[in-house]
C-alpha positions, 0 to 999 in steps of 0.5 A: 312090140316084141319086147312083151313076149320072150323065148319060152313064154306060153302064148295063145293065138288070138286071131285068124281062122278057128280050129273048126275051119282049119286055123290055129285060133285058140291054140297054145304053145311055147315060143321057140324063137322071137324075131324082134326086127320082123315083129314075129314069133315062132310058136311050137305046134302053131302055123305049120307049113309044108316045105319041099326039100330036094332029094339028096344023099348023105355020105352013108348013102341014105336019102334025104329030102321030100316033104317036111312040115315045120312052124312058120313065124306068126306076127306078135300082134296075133298072140297073147301071153297066157296068164299062169293062174287062169290059163287064159290070154292076158295083157302084159304090164311092167312094174319096177321092183327094188331088189337087194343083193349083197347090200346093194339095192337095184331097181329092175323091171318085172313083167306081170299079167294084168288080169291076175297081177302075177309075175311072169 
């Protein structure tokens, strides 16, 4: 299922708790990383978790560690690609197009938004 979403895509969270209840539903963000084997994606600004890092020192003597926040993975089924026209979530389709380059024609798969029909 992770084949529909790629790194750099704009996605929207479509499930979970609403923002009024402290959740991320409805938030949009860019995909930072896709974990294909786990069917998960990391989205910028979504699903923040706090991580406690042990206090240490660098060679210059500055302190490191403390409480850090960063994005955690979210399941692919909980996000949907955003349509470039309407800025709303849409499903992804694939179609074959023939591209001619230097007299050689080649068939390629192209992703498109099902609502507007625009290429992604």
